[in-house]
N, C-alpha and C positions, 0 to 999 in steps of 0.2 A: 330563674333569678336572672336582671333584666342586663346582656350583656351591652346596651349600646355604649355606657360609660367607656370598654373595653376595646369596642370596633372605634372610639371616635378618637380615643388617644390612641392608637396603630395607625389612622390614617395621617392625624393629629402629628407621629412619628415621620410619618415615613413621609410627607409632605417638607417638614422644616429640613430633615435630612438631604432631599432633592435640591432645594435651593442654596442649602449651604453650602452645598458637592459644585455649583453654579457660582454665587460668590465666592465662596473659601477657596478655592482653587486660585482663580486670578491674585485677591486679593494675599494671601496665602505666599504667594512667588513672589509680588512687588515690596512683601512688606521683607522678606528673605534678602532683598537687594540693596546692599549698603545700609549704613544707620545715620540717616540724618532725624533732623529737629522736627520733622513734622512727623516723618517714619515714627521715632516714641513714642511723639502726643498717637500716633494711632493703634501702633501698638496696644497701652495702656489704654485705650477707650476700648477694644477690641477685650481685653485680657481683664478690667473690673467687672463684670459681670460676677466669672470667676470667683473675688470678697465681695464684691457687697450684698448687703440682704435681696431676697427674689421679694423681698417689700416696697422694698423702697424705690427699685426698678419698676413695679409693677404700679407702685403710685403715678411717678412721673408719667411714664404711657398711660395711664387712667386719666391724667390734667391733659396731657398732651393730646392727645386724642378724641376728647371728649366733646360731646356735639356742641357744647353751649360754649365753648373753646376755641384761643386761636386756632393752628392747625385742624382741626378737629371739626371744627363748624367752617371751616371754608371747604374743607372734604366733604362734609355732608352739604351745605349750601350748593357744592359749584355742579358733585359728581355725586351725590348722593351716594357718596361711602362710608357706612358706620364702624369703626375697627371697637370701639368701647362696646361688650356686651356680642358680642359675635367671636363664629368661626376666626374670622378676616383677623380680627387681633389676637386671637391664640394663640397662629399661624408667626406673625408678626415678633410679638414675646418671646415666642420658642425661636425666632428667627435670630435674634437680640442674645436672651442668654443663654446659648445653646452655640451662641458664634467661637466663644476660645477652645471647645471641644472640637470642634471641626479646623478653624487653621493654627490651632497650638504644633498638634502631630506634623501639620503637614511642613510645615514654619521651620521646625526642629530636621527635621528629614531634608530638608530643599538645601540648610543649611551647609548640613553637614557631607552633603555632594563634590566630589574631586569635581575646582576650577576648572580641572582639564579638558574636562567631557563634554561640557558645551562650549572649550573655547577648540574643543576638536570638530564640535560641531558646525561652526559657525563657519570653521576653518574651508570648510567642502562647500559652508553655501547655503548654509540650512537658516532658517532667519528666528528668530528668539520664539515666535508660539510655534513654528515646526522641532526651535531643540525640547521646549519644554513637555511635547507630546508624545513626540518620537521618544527622546533620549531622557529626560529627568522625571515625570510618572512613573515611567517603568521602574528606573530602577528604587520609588518609592513605594513600589505596592504593601510594604508591611503595614509603616504610616498612613498608607493612605486609608486602608482597609478598620485600623484601629478608628482615625478618626470617624472614620464613619459610624462604627456599629458604637461608641462613646456617647455621639452625636445624638443617633434615632435613642440610644438605653437612656441618656439621659432627658429626653423630651419626654421618654414616658412617666419620668420620677417626678416630673414640677408638678408644684403645688399656688406657691406664695404668687407668682406672676398671673401663669394665668387664672387664679381665683380676682386677683387686683383688675383686670384686666378682660375677662370674659366671665364674670359671677358661677351661677349654678343656673344654669338654662337646661335642662334637658334633653336628649338631642342634639344640642348647638352646642355649649361650650362645658357641660359635665362630664368631663373625664374622669378616668377611675380614681385619681391619685384624690379628686375631689370626692367622689363616691365614698374613699374608704373615711374621707372627715365625715359625711354627711353622715355615715352609716352610724361612728362611733358614737355621733352629737346621741345620733337617736340610741344607741341601745343594742343597736342591730350584729352582732359581733358575728355575724353566721355573714351577713354581705360583706362585712368588713374585712374577716378573715377572707372571703372568696377572690376581691378587688384581690389583695395583699399577699393572693397566693400567685394569681394571676401574673401579675407586676413583676411579683421576685421568680418566678417559674423564664419569665421571660428576657427576662435579661440576664438570670444567671447562663441559659442556651445558648443569648449573643456573644457573653463574655467571655464565658470558654470559646467556645468556637472561633471568636479568631487570636486567642492565647493557640490552641489548636493548630490551624491554615498558617499564620503567621512563624510559629518552631515547622513546621514537615510539612509544606507546600511553598510557599512563598517567601521565596528563595531572591535576593540583589543579583541581579548578572555579574557583578562586581566581585562577587563572592565564586 
């Protein structure tokens, strides 16, 4: 059995989760501070992948980054960068599509923290960044873990978006979900069952693990 779709899927999920941690933490903090009209628009854009059909998002990404049009043409001609039908394109699509799973839980947890915690930190001369790292994050460990695991697990199962922008290139863009679809089309049900079972097992272990850790190990310093 060809394991390359599985290893490629795990690689994609790991890179996507890492990038979203780097981007999602400051963005979630920014969205949790106040309710300006601009922030409402930004939050709506971040949340849209939850309700938008993956094929729609994939179609517009395909148009935007096609080497024959607009931004994609400029990137290709100026920097020789091509997102369409490449692993870089899968990463870009996955970051956009999985963003709500990272930002949502973190933003909600930050909004529920008592304001007095930040005020106490500021009163002893700590900056906003120091307060975020040393005060806010330790108090939202369960939500941070949940967001990380949900992002990783969600990326494992992506299909429509990655198919639209990445296609089905073995060793490059053929992730496990696409391998399942292709195997079913070819009536190779043993291969489809293998890839499906691997994805099911990994996702089940991850989700179960986060519930166990959140319940029995990670407790907020406020408790």
